[in-house]
OpenMM code with the backbone's topology and positions (N, CA, C; nanometers):
from openmm import Vec3, app, unit

residues = "MET LEU GLU ALA MET GLN ARG GLN ALA GLU LEU ILE VAL LYS MET ILE ASN GLU LEU LEU ASP LEU ALA ARG ILE ASP ALA ARG GLY GLY LYS ASP PHE ASN PHE ALA ALA VAL ASN VAL ASN GLY LEU LEU SER LYS ILE THR ALA ASP LEU LYS LEU GLU LYS ALA SER SER LYS ILE LEU LEU ASP LEU PRO VAL SER GLU VAL MET ILE SER GLY ASP VAL THR LYS VAL ARG GLN ALA ILE MET ASN VAL LEU THR ASN ALA GLU LYS TYR SER PRO LYS GLY LYS GLU ILE ASN VAL ALA LEU LEU THR LYS ASP ILE GLU VAL GLY ILE GLU VAL ARG ASP GLN GLY ILE GLY MET ASN GLU GLU GLN LEU LYS HIS VAL GLY GLU ARG PHE TRP ARG ALA ASP ARG SER GLY SER VAL PRO GLY THR GLY LEU GLY MET SER ILE VAL LYS GLU ILE VAL GLU PHE HIS GLY GLY ARG VAL GLU ILE LYS SER MET PRO ASP VAL GLY THR THR VAL ILE LEU TRP LEU PRO ARG LEU".split()
positions = [
    Vec3(0.0868, -0.1227, -0.0009),
    Vec3(-0.0090, 0.0096, -0.0083),
    Vec3(0.0826, 0.1235, 0.0120),
    Vec3(0.1932, 0.1440, 0.0652),
    Vec3(0.2635, 0.2478, 0.0899),
    Vec3(0.3459, 0.2660, -0.0636),
    Vec3(0.3938, 0.1673, -0.1452),
    Vec3(0.4625, 0.1566, -0.2913),
    Vec3(0.3555, 0.2377, -0.3458),
    Vec3(0.2252, 0.2070, -0.3450),
    Vec3(0.0899, 0.2410, -0.4153),
    Vec3(0.0827, 0.4181, -0.3860),
    Vec3(0.0951, 0.4304, -0.2809),
    Vec3(0.0795, 0.5774, -0.1949),
    Vec3(0.1924, 0.6711, -0.2717),
    Vec3(0.3101, 0.5922, -0.2600),
    Vec3(0.4605, 0.6962, -0.3226),
    Vec3(0.4249, 0.7004, -0.4572),
    Vec3(0.4061, 0.5971, -0.5512),
    Vec3(0.3654, 0.6272, -0.6813),
    Vec3(0.2535, 0.7479, -0.7214),
    Vec3(0.1677, 0.7438, -0.6351),
    Vec3(0.0557, 0.8275, -0.6614),
    Vec3(0.1012, 0.9692, -0.6281),
    Vec3(0.1589, 0.9947, -0.5289),
    Vec3(0.2223, 1.1237, -0.4560),
    Vec3(0.3250, 1.1574, -0.5816),
    Vec3(0.3980, 1.0754, -0.6158),
    Vec3(0.4986, 1.1159, -0.7614),
    Vec3(0.4321, 1.1647, -0.8862),
    Vec3(0.3238, 1.1046, -0.9238),
    Vec3(0.2559, 1.1317, -0.9918),
    Vec3(0.1861, 1.3083, -0.9879),
    Vec3(0.1246, 1.3033, -0.8416),
    Vec3(0.0695, 1.4321, -0.8352),
    Vec3(0.1854, 1.5412, -0.8292),
    Vec3(0.2832, 1.5265, -0.7963),
    Vec3(0.4188, 1.6109, -0.7731),
    Vec3(0.4478, 1.6536, -0.9226),
    Vec3(0.4435, 1.5555, -1.0110),
    Vec3(0.4942, 1.5554, -1.1678),
    Vec3(0.3800, 1.6524, -1.2246),
    Vec3(0.2505, 1.6392, -1.2064),
    Vec3(0.1349, 1.6969, -1.2588),
    Vec3(0.1621, 1.8276, -1.2044),
    Vec3(0.2055, 1.8944, -1.0973),
    Vec3(0.1960, 2.0212, -1.0434),
    Vec3(0.2931, 2.0860, -1.1028),
    Vec3(0.4304, 2.0167, -1.1237),
    Vec3(0.5564, 2.0688, -1.1854),
    Vec3(0.4963, 2.0980, -1.3093),
    Vec3(0.4368, 2.0152, -1.3857),
    Vec3(0.3829, 2.0494, -1.5305),
    Vec3(0.3128, 2.1493, -1.5566),
    Vec3(0.2328, 2.1731, -1.4658),
    Vec3(0.1047, 2.2977, -1.4480),
    Vec3(0.2006, 2.3979, -1.4402),
    Vec3(0.2989, 2.4208, -1.3554),
    Vec3(0.3397, 2.5367, -1.3267),
    Vec3(0.4718, 2.5805, -1.4439),
    Vec3(0.5256, 2.4618, -1.5113),
    Vec3(0.6039, 2.4702, -1.6396),
    Vec3(0.4764, 2.5678, -1.7413),
    Vec3(0.3797, 2.5116, -1.7352),
    Vec3(0.2765, 2.5504, -1.8293),
    Vec3(0.2433, 2.6893, -1.7853),
    Vec3(0.2196, 2.7162, -1.6775),
    Vec3(0.1742, 2.8570, -1.6384),
    Vec3(0.2920, 2.9591, -1.6420),
    Vec3(0.4016, 2.9208, -1.6109),
    Vec3(0.5205, 3.0243, -1.6466),
    Vec3(0.5391, 3.0378, -1.7925),
    Vec3(0.5232, 2.9581, -1.8643),
    Vec3(0.5178, 2.9956, -2.0179),
    Vec3(0.4372, 3.0585, -2.0807),
    Vec3(0.3253, 3.0318, -2.0293),
    Vec3(0.1914, 3.1487, -2.0555),
    Vec3(0.2203, 3.2745, -2.0100),
    Vec3(0.2296, 3.2852, -1.8601),
    Vec3(0.2306, 3.3843, -1.8287),
    Vec3(0.3438, 3.4694, -1.8685),
    Vec3(0.4623, 3.4457, -1.8923),
    Vec3(0.5855, 3.5189, -1.9435),
    Vec3(0.5874, 3.5090, -2.1178),
    Vec3(0.5028, 3.4445, -2.1580),
    Vec3(0.5367, 3.4292, -2.2998),
    Vec3(0.6525, 3.4136, -2.3848),
    Vec3(0.7193, 3.3347, -2.2692),
    Vec3(0.8582, 3.2954, -2.3413),
    Vec3(0.9659, 3.3890, -2.3268),
    Vec3(0.9571, 3.4691, -2.2275),
    Vec3(1.0573, 3.5799, -2.2251),
    Vec3(1.1535, 3.5454, -2.1269),
    Vec3(1.1464, 3.4651, -2.0560),
    Vec3(1.2471, 3.3787, -1.9666),
    Vec3(1.3311, 3.2611, -2.0377),
    Vec3(1.2980, 3.2476, -2.1743),
    Vec3(1.3708, 3.1388, -2.2579),
    Vec3(1.5002, 3.2124, -2.2577),
    Vec3(1.6455, 3.1329, -2.2356),
    Vec3(1.7608, 3.2100, -2.2538),
    Vec3(1.8246, 3.1317, -2.4073),
    Vec3(1.7912, 3.2215, -2.4968),
    Vec3(1.8216, 3.1805, -2.6389),
    Vec3(1.9769, 3.1767, -2.6820),
    Vec3(2.0338, 3.0774, -2.7269),
    Vec3(2.1574, 3.0677, -2.7551),
    Vec3(2.1985, 2.9688, -2.8751),
    Vec3(2.2974, 2.9592, -2.9195),
    Vec3(2.3363, 2.8604, -3.0221),
    Vec3(2.3289, 2.7101, -2.9714),
    Vec3(2.2528, 2.6172, -3.0133),
    Vec3(2.2749, 2.4816, -2.9764),
    Vec3(2.2955, 2.3852, -3.0557),
    Vec3(2.4225, 2.3115, -3.0318),
    Vec3(2.4492, 2.2056, -3.1415),
    Vec3(2.3368, 2.1139, -3.1112),
    Vec3(2.2517, 2.0701, -3.1973),
    Vec3(2.1420, 1.9642, -3.1950),
    Vec3(2.2024, 1.8347, -3.1865),
    Vec3(2.3009, 1.8010, -3.2726),
    Vec3(2.3786, 1.6711, -3.2683),
    Vec3(2.4337, 1.6285, -3.1277),
    Vec3(2.4664, 1.7362, -3.0805),
    Vec3(2.5545, 1.6995, -2.9503),
    Vec3(2.4277, 1.6942, -2.8406),
    Vec3(2.3318, 1.7641, -2.8421),
    Vec3(2.2015, 1.7637, -2.7629),
    Vec3(2.1564, 1.6157, -2.7702),
    Vec3(2.1134, 1.5756, -2.8849),
    Vec3(2.0451, 1.4629, -2.8997),
    Vec3(2.1384, 1.3506, -2.8651),
    Vec3(2.2637, 1.3252, -2.8854),
    Vec3(2.3844, 1.2344, -2.8404),
    Vec3(2.3700, 1.2190, -2.7037),
    Vec3(2.3430, 1.3241, -2.6083),
    Vec3(2.3647, 1.3267, -2.4711),
    Vec3(2.2385, 1.2723, -2.4225),
    Vec3(2.1071, 1.3245, -2.4828),
    Vec3(1.9881, 1.2970, -2.4240),
    Vec3(1.9938, 1.1224, -2.4473),
    Vec3(2.0037, 1.0948, -2.5596),
    Vec3(1.9945, 0.9571, -2.5856),
    Vec3(2.0890, 0.8393, -2.5076),
    Vec3(2.1877, 0.8777, -2.4926),
    Vec3(2.3023, 0.8244, -2.4101),
    Vec3(2.2469, 0.8253, -2.2573),
    Vec3(2.2056, 0.9076, -2.2300),
    Vec3(2.1335, 0.9209, -2.0620),
    Vec3(2.0252, 0.8506, -2.0595),
    Vec3(1.9332, 0.8524, -2.1521),
    Vec3(1.8271, 0.7789, -2.1576),
    Vec3(1.8348, 0.6303, -2.1723),
    Vec3(1.9276, 0.5624, -2.2399),
    Vec3(1.9939, 0.4283, -2.2444),
    Vec3(2.0515, 0.3788, -2.1133),
    Vec3(2.1009, 0.4750, -2.0378),
    Vec3(2.1768, 0.4395, -1.9116),
    Vec3(2.0339, 0.4233, -1.8160),
    Vec3(1.9714, 0.5239, -1.8232),
    Vec3(1.8460, 0.5117, -1.7077),
    Vec3(1.7473, 0.4280, -1.7513),
    Vec3(1.7237, 0.3994, -1.8727),
    Vec3(1.6233, 0.3238, -1.8907),
    Vec3(1.6728, 0.1914, -2.0043),
    Vec3(1.7391, 0.0924, -1.9073),
    Vec3(1.7895, -0.0396, -1.9791),
    Vec3(1.7025, -0.1021, -2.0851),
    Vec3(1.5796, -0.1035, -2.0715),
    Vec3(1.4787, -0.1794, -2.1106),
    Vec3(1.4638, -0.1051, -2.2719),
    Vec3(1.4806, 0.0040, -2.2954),
    Vec3(1.4664, 0.0740, -2.4053),
    Vec3(1.5787, 0.0782, -2.4975),
    Vec3(1.5498, 0.0561, -2.6440),
    Vec3(1.6140, 0.0434, -2.7835),
    Vec3(1.6257, 0.1491, -2.8429),
    Vec3(1.7098, 0.2479, -2.7922),
    Vec3(1.7043, 0.3890, -2.8752),
    Vec3(1.8254, 0.3667, -2.9777),
    Vec3(1.7736, 0.3955, -3.1270),
    Vec3(1.8642, 0.4191, -3.2344),
    Vec3(1.8805, 0.5546, -3.2844),
    Vec3(1.9908, 0.6120, -3.2789),
    Vec3(2.0038, 0.7402, -3.3012),
    Vec3(2.0772, 0.7593, -3.4638),
    Vec3(2.0087, 0.8482, -3.5475),
    Vec3(2.0609, 0.8614, -3.6632),
    Vec3(2.0975, 1.0194, -3.7002),
    Vec3(2.2133, 1.0628, -3.6963),
    Vec3(2.2541, 1.2034, -3.7134),
    Vec3(2.3069, 1.2149, -3.8299),
    Vec3(2.2911, 1.3336, -3.8673),
    Vec3(2.3915, 1.3807, -4.0063),
    Vec3(2.5564, 1.3984, -3.9593),
    Vec3(2.6498, 1.3893, -4.0324),
    Vec3(2.7934, 1.4137, -4.0160),
    Vec3(2.8403, 1.5379, -3.9630),
    Vec3(2.7668, 1.6243, -4.0447),
    Vec3(2.8224, 1.7859, -3.9933),
    Vec3(2.7280, 1.8378, -3.8974),
    Vec3(2.7507, 1.9280, -3.8079),
    Vec3(2.6936, 1.9702, -3.6712),
    Vec3(2.5558, 2.0428, -3.7419),
    Vec3(2.4630, 2.0237, -3.6857),
    Vec3(2.3295, 2.1305, -3.6963),
    Vec3(2.3001, 2.2100, -3.5797),
    Vec3(2.2855, 2.3198, -3.6269),
    Vec3(2.2602, 2.4494, -3.5015),
    Vec3(2.1184, 2.5033, -3.5236),
    Vec3(2.0907, 2.5145, -3.3966),
    Vec3(1.9427, 2.6064, -3.3930),
    Vec3(1.9733, 2.7186, -3.2607),
    Vec3(1.9042, 2.8139, -3.2920),
    Vec3(1.9149, 2.9157, -3.1662),
    Vec3(1.8031, 2.8609, -3.0542),
    Vec3(1.8247, 2.8361, -2.9498),
    Vec3(1.7193, 2.7839, -2.8487),
    Vec3(1.7630, 2.8057, -2.7228),
    Vec3(1.6513, 2.7833, -2.6504),
    Vec3(1.6940, 2.7747, -2.4957),
    Vec3(1.7291, 2.6386, -2.4768),
    Vec3(1.8456, 2.5811, -2.4612),
    Vec3(1.8572, 2.4305, -2.4307),
    Vec3(1.8217, 2.3661, -2.3253),
    Vec3(1.7537, 2.4113, -2.2292),
    Vec3(1.6795, 2.3624, -2.1289),
    Vec3(1.5472, 2.3242, -2.1730),
    Vec3(1.4865, 2.4183, -2.2524),
    Vec3(1.3509, 2.4113, -2.2667),
    Vec3(1.3604, 2.2787, -2.4150),
    Vec3(1.4220, 2.3283, -2.4750),
    Vec3(1.4544, 2.1963, -2.5990),
    Vec3(1.4742, 2.0708, -2.5448),
    Vec3(1.5534, 2.0466, -2.4501),
    Vec3(1.5701, 1.9506, -2.4243),
    Vec3(1.4557, 1.8500, -2.3132),
    Vec3(1.3654, 1.9561, -2.2435),
    Vec3(1.2500, 1.9230, -2.1914),
    Vec3(1.1708, 1.8761, -2.2788),
    Vec3(1.1323, 1.9211, -2.4112),
    Vec3(1.0395, 1.8978, -2.4873),
    Vec3(1.0849, 1.7701, -2.5712),
    Vec3(1.2101, 1.7450, -2.6190),
    Vec3(1.2602, 1.6132, -2.6610),
    Vec3(1.2322, 1.5001, -2.5638),
    Vec3(1.2637, 1.5228, -2.4211),
    Vec3(1.2629, 1.4242, -2.3026),
    Vec3(1.1057, 1.3683, -2.2851),
    Vec3(0.9883, 1.4626, -2.3375),
    Vec3(0.8601, 1.4359, -2.3100),
    Vec3(0.8325, 1.3897, -2.4262),
    Vec3(0.8792, 1.3950, -2.5581),
    Vec3(0.8430, 1.3004, -2.6755),
    Vec3(0.9039, 1.1731, -2.6496),
    Vec3(1.0483, 1.1554, -2.6082),
    Vec3(1.1194, 1.0273, -2.5906),
    Vec3(1.0085, 0.9392, -2.4912),
    Vec3(0.9889, 1.0174, -2.3625),
    Vec3(0.9467, 0.9643, -2.2492),
    Vec3(0.7944, 0.8726, -2.3167),
    Vec3(0.7292, 0.9530, -2.4136),
    Vec3(0.6086, 0.8974, -2.4283),
    Vec3(0.6380, 0.7798, -2.5384),
    Vec3(0.7258, 0.7857, -2.6282),
    Vec3(0.7641, 0.6720, -2.7025),
    Vec3(0.7944, 0.5698, -2.6141),
    Vec3(0.8668, 0.5623, -2.5403),
    Vec3(0.8846, 0.4635, -2.4261),
    Vec3(0.7865, 0.4112, -2.3275),
    Vec3(0.7029, 0.4814, -2.2945),
    Vec3(0.5885, 0.4549, -2.2240),
    Vec3(0.4759, 0.3800, -2.3163),
    Vec3(0.4363, 0.4002, -2.4448),
    Vec3(0.3355, 0.3658, -2.5098),
    Vec3(0.3872, 0.2424, -2.6151),
    Vec3(0.5143, 0.1998, -2.6199),
    Vec3(0.5932, 0.1099, -2.6980),
    Vec3(0.6255, -0.0301, -2.5755),
    Vec3(0.6035, -0.1148, -2.6466),
    Vec3(0.6131, -0.2865, -2.5851),
    Vec3(0.7616, -0.2641, -2.5532),
    Vec3(0.7988, -0.3187, -2.4361),
    Vec3(0.9215, -0.3663, -2.3990),
    Vec3(1.0170, -0.4001, -2.4891),
    Vec3(1.1378, -0.3586, -2.5246),
    Vec3(1.2218, -0.4141, -2.6153),
    Vec3(1.1990, -0.3718, -2.7843),
    Vec3(1.1277, -0.3045, -2.7901),
    Vec3(1.0741, -0.2277, -2.9171),
    Vec3(1.1665, -0.1103, -2.9353),
    Vec3(1.2340, -0.0778, -3.0715),
    Vec3(1.2829, 0.0180, -3.0991),
    Vec3(1.2347, 0.1386, -3.1016),
    Vec3(1.3185, 0.2243, -3.0756),
    Vec3(1.2894, 0.3590, -3.0856),
    Vec3(1.3792, 0.4414, -3.1589),
    Vec3(1.3197, 0.5026, -3.2889),
    Vec3(1.4209, 0.5887, -3.3631),
    Vec3(1.4462, 0.7171, -3.3538),
    Vec3(1.5521, 0.7620, -3.3256),
    Vec3(1.5562, 0.9179, -3.3229),
    Vec3(1.6397, 0.9744, -3.4389),
    Vec3(1.5953, 1.0463, -3.5267),
    Vec3(1.6701, 1.0664, -3.6252),
    Vec3(1.6710, 1.2634, -3.6285),
    Vec3(1.7861, 1.3056, -3.6623),
    Vec3(1.7993, 1.4673, -3.6943),
    Vec3(1.7812, 1.4759, -3.8398),
    Vec3(1.6432, 1.5646, -3.8887),
    Vec3(1.6385, 1.5978, -4.0543),
    Vec3(1.6511, 1.7274, -4.0673),
    Vec3(1.7085, 1.7678, -4.1591),
    Vec3(1.7421, 1.9138, -4.2034),
    Vec3(1.6878, 1.9634, -4.3415),
    Vec3(1.6432, 2.0731, -4.3475),
    Vec3(1.5853, 2.1254, -4.4599),
    Vec3(1.6553, 2.2577, -4.4666),
    Vec3(1.6390, 2.3558, -4.5610),
    Vec3(1.7241, 2.4702, -4.5700),
    Vec3(1.7092, 2.5513, -4.4692),
    Vec3(1.5799, 2.5815, -4.3890),
    Vec3(1.5663, 2.6535, -4.2872),
    Vec3(1.5004, 2.5899, -4.1735),
    Vec3(1.4781, 2.4551, -4.1582),
    Vec3(1.4325, 2.4055, -4.0772),
    Vec3(1.5151, 2.2786, -4.0164),
    Vec3(1.5069, 2.2549, -3.8844),
    Vec3(1.5506, 2.1167, -3.8156),
    Vec3(1.4508, 2.0387, -3.7567),
    Vec3(1.4560, 1.9373, -3.8078),
    Vec3(1.3511, 1.8103, -3.7613),
    Vec3(1.4244, 1.7290, -3.6643),
    Vec3(1.3575, 1.6920, -3.5285),
    Vec3(1.3975, 1.6024, -3.4634),
    Vec3(1.2891, 1.4959, -3.4545),
    Vec3(1.3348, 1.4120, -3.5040),
    Vec3(1.2195, 1.3108, -3.5323),
    Vec3(1.2356, 1.1647, -3.4397),
    Vec3(1.1187, 1.1496, -3.3459),
    Vec3(1.1125, 1.0341, -3.2783),
    Vec3(1.0044, 0.9239, -3.3286),
    Vec3(1.0443, 0.8123, -3.3692),
    Vec3(0.9551, 0.7223, -3.4229),
    Vec3(0.9363, 0.5738, -3.3198),
    Vec3(0.8276, 0.5680, -3.2889),
    Vec3(0.8252, 0.4404, -3.1972),
    Vec3(0.7329, 0.3161, -3.2939),
    Vec3(0.7142, 0.2303, -3.2074),
    Vec3(0.6380, 0.1134, -3.2642),
    Vec3(0.5579, 0.0841, -3.1515),
    Vec3(0.4739, 0.1545, -3.0910),
    Vec3(0.3911, 0.1653, -3.0071),
    Vec3(0.2511, 0.1655, -3.0218),
    Vec3(0.1405, 0.1952, -2.9585),
    Vec3(0.0197, 0.1740, -2.9419),
    Vec3(-0.0415, 0.2375, -3.0620),
    Vec3(0.0255, 0.3494, -3.1220),
    Vec3(-0.0477, 0.4596, -3.2321),
    Vec3(-0.1685, 0.4969, -3.1792),
    Vec3(-0.1970, 0.6196, -3.2666),
    Vec3(-0.3313, 0.6656, -3.2653),
    Vec3(-0.4084, 0.6751, -3.4019),
    Vec3(-0.5544, 0.6736, -3.3763),
    Vec3(-0.6438, 0.6998, -3.5185),
    Vec3(-0.6429, 0.8536, -3.5149),
    Vec3(-0.7190, 0.8847, -3.6269),
    Vec3(-0.7272, 1.0358, -3.6651),
    Vec3(-0.8095, 1.1142, -3.5751),
    Vec3(-0.8901, 1.0802, -3.5117),
    Vec3(-0.9550, 1.1464, -3.4131),
    Vec3(-0.8807, 1.1790, -3.2925),
    Vec3(-0.8030, 1.0667, -3.2389),
    Vec3(-0.7062, 1.1270, -3.1272),
    Vec3(-0.6001, 1.1987, -3.1909),
    Vec3(-0.5423, 1.1911, -3.2781),
    Vec3(-0.4326, 1.2718, -3.3420),
    Vec3(-0.5125, 1.4355, -3.3281),
    Vec3(-0.6085, 1.4465, -3.3418),
    Vec3(-0.6783, 1.5789, -3.3260),
    Vec3(-0.6579, 1.6551, -3.2102),
    Vec3(-0.6662, 1.5650, -3.0584),
    Vec3(-0.6691, 1.6260, -2.9730),
    Vec3(-0.5038, 1.6133, -2.9003),
    Vec3(-0.3984, 1.5702, -2.9876),
    Vec3(-0.2567, 1.5450, -2.9102),
    Vec3(-0.2374, 1.7064, -2.8942),
    Vec3(-0.1856, 1.7469, -2.7798),
    Vec3(-0.1301, 1.8599, -2.7222),
    Vec3(-0.2588, 1.9710, -2.6505),
    Vec3(-0.3443, 1.9093, -2.6425),
    Vec3(-0.4614, 1.9396, -2.5544),
    Vec3(-0.4133, 1.9162, -2.4009),
    Vec3(-0.4280, 2.0148, -2.2981),
    Vec3(-0.4082, 1.9664, -2.1819),
    Vec3(-0.4777, 1.8671, -2.1235),
    Vec3(-0.4019, 1.7762, -2.0259),
    Vec3(-0.4937, 1.6448, -1.9793),
    Vec3(-0.5334, 1.5881, -2.0768),
    Vec3(-0.5352, 1.5816, -2.1989),
    Vec3(-0.5699, 1.4762, -2.3077),
    Vec3(-0.4533, 1.3729, -2.3188),
    Vec3(-0.4863, 1.2223, -2.2993),
    Vec3(-0.4084, 1.1166, -2.3186),
    Vec3(-0.4794, 1.0202, -2.4437),
    Vec3(-0.3634, 0.9867, -2.4745),
    Vec3(-0.4075, 0.8712, -2.6017),
    Vec3(-0.4440, 0.7464, -2.5200),
    Vec3(-0.4067, 0.6970, -2.4273),
    Vec3(-0.4392, 0.5746, -2.3243),
    Vec3(-0.5487, 0.6085, -2.2260),
    Vec3(-0.6720, 0.6001, -2.2311),
    Vec3(-0.7646, 0.6232, -2.1487),
    Vec3(-0.7726, 0.4900, -2.0623),
    Vec3(-0.7189, 0.4102, -2.0707),
    Vec3(-0.7338, 0.3168, -1.9520),
    Vec3(-0.6953, 0.3522, -1.8457),
    Vec3(-0.5657, 0.4296, -1.8118),
    Vec3(-0.5350, 0.4340, -1.7150),
    Vec3(-0.4083, 0.3410, -1.6793),
    Vec3(-0.3415, 0.2637, -1.7546),
    Vec3(-0.2855, 0.1443, -1.7612),
    Vec3(-0.1046, 0.2043, -1.7829),
    Vec3(-0.1179, 0.3351, -1.8456),
    Vec3(0.0077, 0.3971, -1.8712),
    Vec3(-0.0118, 0.5281, -1.7862),
    Vec3(0.1088, 0.5469, -1.6801),
    Vec3(0.0875, 0.6439, -1.5803),
    Vec3(0.1422, 0.8015, -1.7001),
    Vec3(0.0825, 0.8949, -1.6470),
    Vec3(0.0945, 1.0276, -1.6925),
    Vec3(0.0055, 1.1333, -1.6786),
    Vec3(0.0278, 1.2405, -1.7041),
    Vec3(-0.0589, 1.3425, -1.6564),
    Vec3(-0.1582, 1.4013, -1.7723),
    Vec3(-0.1112, 1.3775, -1.9101),
    Vec3(-0.1851, 1.4278, -1.9884),
    Vec3(-0.1290, 1.5892, -2.0326),
    Vec3(-0.0134, 1.5967, -1.9957),
    Vec3(0.0431, 1.7649, -2.0009),
    Vec3(0.1690, 1.7386, -2.0800),
    Vec3(0.2163, 1.6392, -2.0852),
    Vec3(0.3531, 1.6403, -2.1691),
    Vec3(0.3563, 1.7040, -2.3018),
    Vec3(0.2698, 1.6334, -2.4120),
    Vec3(0.2394, 1.7073, -2.5357),
    Vec3(0.2408, 1.8539, -2.5474),
    Vec3(0.1313, 1.9037, -2.4380),
    Vec3(0.1201, 2.0396, -2.4390),
    Vec3(0.2307, 2.1475, -2.3933),
    Vec3(0.3471, 2.0830, -2.3196),
    Vec3(0.4130, 2.1546, -2.3058),
    Vec3(0.5224, 2.1612, -2.4160),
    Vec3(0.5527, 2.0245, -2.4831),
    Vec3(0.6275, 2.0455, -2.6266),
    Vec3(0.5575, 2.1306, -2.7031),
    Vec3(0.4481, 2.1367, -2.7263),
    Vec3(0.3789, 2.2207, -2.8297),
    Vec3(0.4089, 2.3453, -2.7982),
    Vec3(0.3907, 2.4100, -2.6641),
    Vec3(0.4406, 2.5279, -2.6046),
    Vec3(0.5904, 2.5811, -2.6548),
    Vec3(0.6675, 2.4939, -2.6036),
    Vec3(0.8132, 2.5041, -2.6068),
    Vec3(0.8683, 2.5193, -2.7618),
    Vec3(0.8056, 2.4538, -2.8302),
    Vec3(0.8207, 2.4639, -2.9839),
    Vec3(0.7869, 2.5727, -3.0427),
    Vec3(0.6843, 2.5974, -3.0049),
    Vec3(0.6123, 2.7342, -3.0613),
    Vec3(0.6697, 2.8775, -3.0160),
    Vec3(0.7190, 2.8713, -2.9074),
    Vec3(0.7812, 2.9896, -2.8790),
    Vec3(0.9185, 2.9823, -2.9338),
    Vec3(0.9936, 2.8712, -2.9861),
    Vec3(1.1199, 2.8939, -3.0609),
    Vec3(1.0715, 2.9219, -3.2291),
    Vec3(0.9697, 2.9320, -3.2334),
    Vec3(0.9095, 2.9732, -3.3789),
    Vec3(0.9134, 2.8452, -3.4720),
    Vec3(0.8768, 2.7246, -3.4002),
    Vec3(0.8847, 2.5916, -3.4678),
    Vec3(0.7303, 2.5513, -3.4700),
    Vec3(0.7334, 2.4199, -3.5028),
    Vec3(0.6050, 2.3512, -3.5156),
    Vec3(0.5936, 2.1812, -3.4889),
    Vec3(0.5140, 2.1238, -3.4363),
    Vec3(0.5202, 1.9906, -3.4189),
    Vec3(0.4154, 1.9439, -3.5270),
    Vec3(0.4797, 1.8167, -3.5711),
    Vec3(0.4206, 1.7501, -3.6795),
    Vec3(0.3949, 1.5914, -3.6440),
    Vec3(0.2899, 1.5471, -3.6328),
    Vec3(0.2692, 1.3921, -3.5818),
    Vec3(0.1963, 1.3082, -3.7008),
    Vec3(0.2396, 1.1952, -3.7076),
    Vec3(0.1891, 1.0786, -3.7506),
    Vec3(0.1765, 0.9577, -3.6904),
    Vec3(0.0651, 0.9136, -3.7271),
    Vec3(0.0328, 0.7579, -3.6200),
    Vec3(-0.0418, 0.6629, -3.7045),
    Vec3(-0.0567, 0.5534, -3.6711),
    Vec3(-0.1604, 0.4532, -3.6972),
    Vec3(-0.1654, 0.3653, -3.5977),
    Vec3(-0.2744, 0.3300, -3.5727),
    Vec3(-0.3166, 0.2222, -3.4506),
    Vec3(-0.2197, 0.1025, -3.4702),
    Vec3(-0.1821, 0.0347, -3.3565),
    Vec3(-0.0833, -0.0610, -3.3317),
    Vec3(0.0060, -0.0711, -3.4566),
    Vec3(0.0661, 0.0519, -3.4830),
    Vec3(0.1670, 0.0591, -3.5964),
    Vec3(0.2863, 0.1268, -3.5330),
    Vec3(0.2474, 0.2530, -3.4538),
    Vec3(0.3330, 0.3373, -3.3745),
    Vec3(0.2871, 0.4821, -3.4178),
    Vec3(0.3777, 0.5761, -3.3560),
    Vec3(0.3640, 0.7429, -3.3980),
    Vec3(0.5102, 0.7898, -3.4085),
    Vec3(0.4989, 0.8567, -3.5113),
    Vec3(0.6163, 0.9665, -3.5348),
    Vec3(0.5750, 1.0968, -3.5120),
    Vec3(0.6748, 1.1482, -3.4059),
    Vec3(0.6847, 1.3027, -3.3888),
    Vec3(0.7718, 1.3468, -3.4303),
    Vec3(0.7540, 1.4810, -3.4912),
    Vec3(0.8977, 1.5563, -3.5439),
    Vec3(0.8471, 1.7039, -3.5120),
    Vec3(1.0008, 1.7490, -3.4295),
    Vec3(0.9785, 1.8695, -3.3700),
    Vec3(1.0394, 1.9599, -3.4894),
    Vec3(0.9699, 2.0479, -3.5207),
    Vec3(1.0652, 2.1397, -3.6401),
    Vec3(1.0846, 2.2916, -3.6114),
    Vec3(1.2462, 2.2915, -3.6115),
    Vec3(1.2501, 2.4136, -3.5172),
    Vec3(1.3415, 2.4978, -3.6252),
    Vec3(1.3429, 2.6507, -3.6147),
    Vec3(1.4288, 2.7057, -3.7155),
    Vec3(1.5576, 2.6900, -3.7232),
    Vec3(1.6595, 2.6618, -3.8494),
    Vec3(1.7830, 2.6450, -3.8231),
    Vec3(1.8535, 2.7504, -3.8314),
    Vec3(1.9844, 2.7348, -3.7464),
    Vec3(2.0583, 2.8884, -3.7514),
    Vec3(2.1657, 2.8804, -3.8639),
] * unit.nanometer
topology = app.Topology()
chain = topology.addChain("A")
for resn in residues:
    res = topology.addResidue(resn, chain)
    for name in ("N", "CA", "C"):
        topology.addAtom(name, app.Element.getBySymbol(name[0]), res)
């Protein structure tokens, strides 16, 4: 019973922290973001290496271009957005399935792509991604607050970017965070 109480308390703390993040972003209009040049290759390498150590059950495959790809961004906020997407990919995927992370480049945009082999979503569900407290899994079997993707959307939009999501039920989901290239 104590373990269940501990898990529930941790979820409540996580929800409060996520609500505070959203409130700060909304209230300050992104003015507290500290923009600087960010090497996206290095950031993705660090994040995926940390996750592999933290969650040994995850199979994260990273595909990076040889040359450095740079954006202007708040490295802490960009990291938070990427972590939220990767955490979702890990939570909604069967254990042992691969999660692919790739860095896509266009003339003026950089795409951070996370592709999983999880439960996926149908067209109706996709319409709600990014809404506060909305969750793809309504069963309650996957822990979460329903705030992660709304935080991702806010962060990416304050960086002048956009979030692209493709998904199919029982096949998986691909999330691409498109950010302006430096």
